[in-house]
Every structure is written in C-alpha cells, then in structure tokens.
C-alpha positions, -999 to 999 in steps of 0.1 A, spaced: -89 87 -149 -63 78 -123 -39 53 -137 -29 34 -105 -16 -1 -110 -2 -28 -88 31 -25 -105 33 12 -95 27 3 -59 52 -26 -60 81 -4 -72 88 7 -36 119 -7 -21 108 -38 -3 142 -43 15 125 -32 48 100 -60 45 123 -87 32 147 -84 61 121 -84 89 121 -116 109 113 -105 144 77 -93 148 79 -65 173 70 -29 181 89 -16 151 62 -27 127 40 2 134 66 26 121 75 2 93 39 2 80 38 40 82 71 43 64 60 20 37 27 38 32 46 72 30 71 58 6 44 44 -17 25 77 -17 56 97 -24 66 73 -53 32 75 -69 30 113 -66 65 116 -82 59 90 -109 23 97 -120 21 135 -116 -16 136 -107 -21 169 -87 -59 168 -86 -60 134 -69 -60 127 -32 -40 95 -25 -50 74 5 -26 46 13 -33 17 37 -6 -8 47 -11 -38 69 18 -59 82 13 -92 100 32 -122 113 30 -156 97 16 -179 124 -4 -205 105 -35 -182 105 -56 -166 78 -65 -130 73 -89 -111 50 -85 -74 43 -115 -56 29 -121 -20 21 -150 2 11 -150 36 -5 -176 59 -22 -163 72 -54 -168 81 -90 -160 51 -112 -151 73 -141 -123 92 -123 -113 73 -92 -92 41 -90 -72 19 -66 -42 -5 -67 -31 -33 -44 2 -50 -38 12 -78 -13 43 -94 0 51 -124 21 80 -144 33 85 -171 59 81 -146 88 57 -118 78 31 -107 52 23 -72 40 -6 -58 21 -9 -23 6 -39 -6 -9 -37 28 -26 -68 48 -35 -67 76 -60 -97 100 -55 -103 129 -79 -108 163 -61 -122 194 -78 
C-alpha cells in the first residue's frame, strides 16, 4: 500500500506560492517546479521504488470566481493511493494532487 498523505504533499516549501502576487507568465514554470519538488520530496521521504508517482499542480488567480478540479484514474484499490493539498492567499490559489500507482 502506498502511504501518501496530504501532510506529505504539504511539506514542500510554499515560499514560492506565498510570495506570488502578480499573476503572469511565470506561473507555468512555478506549477512545474512545485510538481517536481513534491515528487522529489515524496520519493526521498517514503522510499517507494515500485510506485510511479504522478503529480498534478494547478495554480489560479483569485478573481471572485469558483473552480472545481476533478480527476479520474484506473487503479487497484489495495495498492494505489492519492493525496491532495491546497493553498490560497489573497492573490492566488494552488491545488496539488499526487497519485501513487504500483508497478510490477
């Protein structure tokens, strides 16, 4: 069983996200950097070599709008798992989903 948890995903430095006030072109690389950092942190912390980690990070601007993020995945409920984490301040919001899929 893959022991992913929201607290594991949240342990990534959120200093990038907290300091962002201007929503511009840099957010594409920001979301990629956050996804890579989350994946690296989980690999180092959990030591799960037979698992494929899929990380999805979405960053958006706070503009009095709503957003819903959904995801689907086919997996084995006895071995695979996922974790989510979210962040928001007065300027932006961010959502991260990490899937841990067992590979033979």
